N, C-alpha and C positions, 0 to 999 in steps of 0.2 A: 577450536575454539572461538566463538564470535561474540563480539560485543555487539549483538543484534537485536536490540530492543526486544528482547524475550522472545525471539522467535523460535528458539530451540524448545524441545520438549521438556529438558532440564538444564537448569542453570545453576546447579550446586557448585560446580567446579568453578563458573565464572565468578560467583559471588565470593568466592576466597581469594580471587585474584587482587592483590594488594594496590594494583594501579588504580581500581576503580572501586569505589565504595557506592554500593546501590541500596536503596529502599530503606528498611529498618536499619541497617547498619550505618547510614549517613544520618548528620544532624539536619533536622527539617528546618527549612528556610520558609518563613512566613511571608505571606502577600504582603505587597508594599501599599501604600495609599491607593486610595481609589482613583480610577482613571476611565477612559473613554471605554475600554473593553466592560469595565464591571458596570459601567452605567447601562451599556446595551445589551449585553449577553447575558442570558437567563440560564440558571443551573439548578439542580436538585439543592435543597436545603443543606448547609453545611459545608458547600463548594465555594470557592471565590476564583475569579480569573484576573489576571492582569496582564498587561503588556510586558514582554521580556525585551523585545527588540523591535525598532520601529524604523519606517523609512529604508527598507531593505529593497535596493534595485535588483533588476534582474530576473524576477518571477521565482520566489522561494518555492521550492517543491519538497523533496524528500530530506530526512533528518538521521542523524546517528550521533551517539554520545561516544566520543573517543577515550583511549587509556588514559589521558589526562584529564577526564572529567567534563570536558569543554563539549559543547554543542556544535556539530558540524552540519552544515546546510548547504544543499545544492541550490545554484542559482540558475535556472535552467536557460532562461533566453540571455543571460549575461556570460555564458560559459565559464562559471566562477564555481568554485567550493569555498565557502566562509565559515571560518571558525567564530563562535560567540561565547566567549568566555565569561564566567562569572566568579572571579576569583575573591571578590568581598562578600560574596554569599549574601546579597540583598535582594535576589530573585529578579535583577534585570542584568542584561548583558553589559559588560564594562566597555565594550567596542567590538566593531565588525572587523575581522583579519581575514581578508581575501587570501587564499593559498596561492603562491606565485607560479600558477599553472593556468593554462588555458584548455578547456575542455570543449566538446562539441555535444551542446544540448544535454549538459549532465542530469540526472536525474535521481537513480536508485543510489545509495551510499549503504557501505557495509564495512566494519572493522571485524578482521579476522586474523587468527594468530596461527603463523607456521613455526613451529619449534619454539625459540626465545623471541621471534620478530612479530610485530602486529603490523598488518598492512591494511590501508584504506583501499577498498575497492570501490571504483566509480562506474557506474553504468551510463553510457552515453548512446546517442541515437545511432551509432555506427560500429561501437566498440565497447569492449569492457577493459579498463585498464585498472592498475593498482600501484599504489605509492607506499614506500615504507615509513612507518612511524619512527621517528627518532626520539631519545629522551630530551625533554625541552620543548617539544612540539614541532620540529621541524620535520619535513618529509622528503625522501630522496629515491633513487632506484626507481624512476617511473618505468613501469613495464605494460606494455600491450600484451593482453591476454588471448583475446579473442575479436574477431572481425564479426559484426551482426549484418544481416541481409538489409539492404537498401532497394527502393525507395521506402520511406516511412510515411504511413498515413497517421495512426496514432504513434507519435514519436517517443513516447515516455519508455523507457527501459528501466527493470527493477531488478537487483540483485539480491539475493540472500543464501547463506550457507545453511544447509538442513543439519538435523540430528545424525545424519550418515556421513557428515564431513564433505558432501558433495556441492558444487555450486550450482544454485538454481537461477535462471535467467526467465523473465516474462517479456515476451513481446507482443503488442496488440497488432490488430488487422490493418492491412493496407487500404482495405475497401469497406464499405458499410454492409453490403450484402452480397458482395461477389465473390469470385474465385481469387484465391492470393497467388501472387507470383513466386512464392516460396513457400514450402511447407513450414518453415521455422516461424512464419507469422502467425498470429492468433494461437499461440501455444505458450507453454512453459517447457522450458529446456533445461537440460541435466548435463553437468560436466564434471570431471576430476581435475583438481589442480593439484601439481606437485610443488614441493616446497621451492623450488627453483622457478617457479612460473609456468611451467610446462602443462599445457590442458589437453585432456584427452576424453573419449567417450567411454564411460563406465561400461563394464562387459555386462552388467545387468540391466542396462536400459532396455527398453522394450523393442526397439528399433535398431539395436546396436549394429546387426549386420544387414540391415536394409541395403539392397543395391543403390539406392539414391542416399550419397552421403548426407545431403541436407536434412534427410529424416532420422538419421542416427541419433542426435542429441535430444531428439522430442521424448518429454516424459508424459505430457498430456496435451491434447489438440482440441479444437473446435470451441476455443476460450476467445472470444471477440477481442476482449481488451481487460486482461487480469491487471490492474495496475499494481495490485499488490496481493500477497498471500503471507501466511504464517503457518506454525506449527502449533497445535495444541498441547496441553500437558500429556494428553495420550498418545502423542506421536502422529496424529492426523494432520495432513497436510489441507488447509483450507485457503481457497481464493475467492475473491470477488469477480465479477465480470459486468462489464458494460453491455447492455443488449443493443441490438439495431436500432436504428432510428425510424419512427413514423412507419410502424407496422400497422395494417389493418387486417382484421381477421374476417370482417364483412366489408362491403364497399361502402355501407352508410356509417361506419364507425369514425370516430374523431381520429386524427393522425397520431396523437401523442398519448394514448392508454396503453399501448403495447409496443413492445414487449416489457414484462416485468423485470425489473434489475435484479441480477442473480446476487445477491449479497455474499452468500456462502454456498459454494461448490467444494465438495469433499473431493479432492484431487487424488487420483489412482493410476499407477503407471500403465501406459498404453489405451487409456479410455478416451473415447470422444465425448465432448460435451454439447454438441449440437449444433454449433454455428459453422455455416450460415444457413442450414436447412431447417433448424427446429428453434423452438422458444419455449419457455417456461409456461407450465400449465396452471399454476397456482401462484395467488399473491399471499405471502407470509409463510408459515411453516409447511413443508412438503416432506413429511417424515415419512420413515418406512412402516408399511409398504408404500412407496411413494408413486404417485401418478406420473404415467410418463409424460415425456415432451411432446408438442404438438407440432406439425408441419406449419412453418412460416409460409403464407401464400405469397408474400411479396418478394420472396428472394430472388436475386439476380444471379445468383450461381447457378451453373450447370451442375448436372447432378449424376456424372456418367457412372458411378457404382449404385445409382439408385439408393442412396442412403436412407436407411430405415430409422425413424425418430424413436422407436421403441429400443434402439441400441444405445442412443443417448443417455447419458447419465444426469438426471434432473438435478436442479439445485435443490439444496435442503432449506435454504430461506431466501425469498425475495421480498424487494419493496417496489413503489410504483416506478413506472417508466420515467426516465431523465432524472433520477436521483443522483446518478454519476458518482459511484464510490470511487475514492481514492485510497488513502493510506489506512490502514487497518492494523490493530493491535489487541493482543490478549490482554484481558483485564488484569490478570495476576502480575503483571509487570509493574502495575501501578500500587505498589506497597503502602504507600499513602492513603489510598482509598480505603473506605470500610470494607470489611470481608464480603459483605453481599454483592459488591460491585465488581470483585476479582473474577467470578466465575462466568465471564461474559467477554463479548467481541466489541469493541469500539470501532467505528468506523467514520472517517470524514467524507462527507457527502457535499460534493460542489455544487449540485443543483443544475440542471443542464441549460444551456443558452438557447436551445433551439425549439423549445415548446411554446406554441403560440396562443394557446387557449389560456386566459388569465386563472381560470379555476384550476389549471393542472401546473401553473408555476410551482416548482418544487423550492422548498427550504434548502439554504446552505447552511448545514448544521452538523453537529457530532451525534450519530445514532449509536444507541446501547443495545446490542442483541444478547438476550438473557439465555443461557445455556444450563440444560438440565439433563443429568444423565447422558452428559457427552453429546447432545444434540440441541441445534438453537430451535426456542421453542417460541419466543416472542420478542419484541423490540419496543423500545420507549425513547424519546428524545432525551439527550443528555444535555446538550448546549445549542443554544439557539438565539437569534436575535440580530443576525448579520444582515440580513434584508428586511426591508419595510414592506407593509401589505402592498400589492399592486407592482412591487418590482420583480423583474428577473434577476438572479444571482449575478447576471455578468453586469448590473448596474448597482449591485449592493456595495455596503461598506466594506466586506471582506468575504472569503469563501475559505472555509477549512479545506487544507490540502493533505496534511499527514499528522500522525501522532508517535509520540516516542516518550518512554519514561526518562524522566530526570535522575540524575544521581541519587536524590532523596525520594524517590518513590512518586513524585507528583508529575503532571503530564504536560509535556511541551505539545504546541499545536502550532504548525505552520499555515501561512494563509498566503497563497499565491496570487490572490487578487489584491489585497489590501497591502502587501509588502511588509508584513509582520511575522513575529512569533509570539505566541501568546503562552502563559503558564498558568495550570489549573491546579489549584492544591485544597485538599480538604481540612478544614480548620475544625469543624463541628459548631462553627459560629456563622451567624448571618450577618 
């Protein structure tokens, strides 16, 4: 059982846990007085945004809500995990408490219960560790579960537990378009974790008996940088993926129109998603029967197996190049939001730093992808305003990084560039 931001297909058991009241079971916390976020950020009618925590040093990244109802936040460059409690329920963090542990570029966080014990899993650039959560909010019994391969190009590591109870870990690529030094890069991995912390390869992993031990944990590959992933209520595993930079299908093409960013890949065991040989063929929805991926003419990777792009699984939904998807969350976790917003996926888009044509500068924003009959069909901007016209997102006031449901069903948003956490709440009023 996981306190994992509605990552599981069913949360009925979790909602009964007395340690953590969520959504409609918790008292709604109203927004506080207007602030800089409410003046800058535009939202659909009826939604309001406020700064929950500010002046956060160490590059805020991913979040998780703990058994104590507090928000936990990885501070990647600072090597820390912070707790942001709101004991007085005023919609602002009371203080910032760094846990008394040092980590190596912590990124993904996940609370998961083994028996009667809750554990905080921390994905770091070179390993996965866990800490036992104790009543009162202290942590103990630090355990290293797993070493991850180095060196890192994309250094973010994300960990979630699936509906099957297995631990899934995503690793980005070392290169932009080339061959990887280890098959675990550019992949989603799957492990079994015993109650005592022993980690093993599940027998039903697609490559569990591969002669190369490094291939045995792979669940899916060819995913250049899947910073985040989730499970839909139907139990489907969906992951976003960053595309390679500066692909030209023709020599006269501008360098930052391709490839499209893959917002939703439906992940299936043993499948290959194309990188570094293939790119997405369609902007927007690519629904069954899907158009196959097309070759990347600029790849620097050797292709000794003559990989056929017809065998790559194409993305279900894409957005323009350099959108830079980071944290993603199923809309049903935000029980404060109107029902029409819940059958959708919300994705934090950081907007790439390395597009040089002003016309192609991407917004740093939160995008909502609408889901109908279990498939993503279209998207719309949910929250925007962090950058001004003519700015790159690297120079903007902030860049959304991750999304997580608060105990009252509102939305927490981390900002790795501005050093903040925001809270978005639906009030029905403007």
